[in-house]
Phi, psi and omega in degrees: 000313182305315178297326181295317177294321181297313180299320181297325185250008179268155178287322178257113182283143173255359169077042174287325175223155179272079186299323180297315178294319178296315178299314183296316179300315183295318178297321176293325173296315182300314177302316178297320178297314177298323180294318179295312182297318182299324177299332177270001180095010178296110185289334175292316181296317181301316178297318183293322176290329173302315181297313178302309184292322173303319181292318180294322179299318182289313190276321183270341181072035183249118182292335180298320179293325175296321178295316179295317178305312182294322172303313182295320181297314182298313183297316182289318175298323178300336178262010174064032175288125195297322180294322181293316182296321173297315181293326180299331178296332183257356190296325179302321177289319179297313181297321181295319185289321179295314178299320178299315178295321180294324181288328179291336181083183182290151174289142181252000000 
């Protein structure tokens, strides 16, 4: 266990466990759980998906994720989830910045 902790927080990994694969798998499980909960109207799950889709829109340059992010933010804020209500105040500026980035296209 001690070596696992050392490896988890060190810059140079010694490879005791495949942390990147474990984290990616866990993240995919989280997304699946949020999607299921969001379909039932869970505002926290909707907000978590907003964050995920917003991140993907920024990093992947995919306008579909931007659209989905806004849908999840609207759904969560409509239920007065406090984080969503706060994020919605800044969303027009954030969306405009991402749209501008999408229009520029990928970096070469």
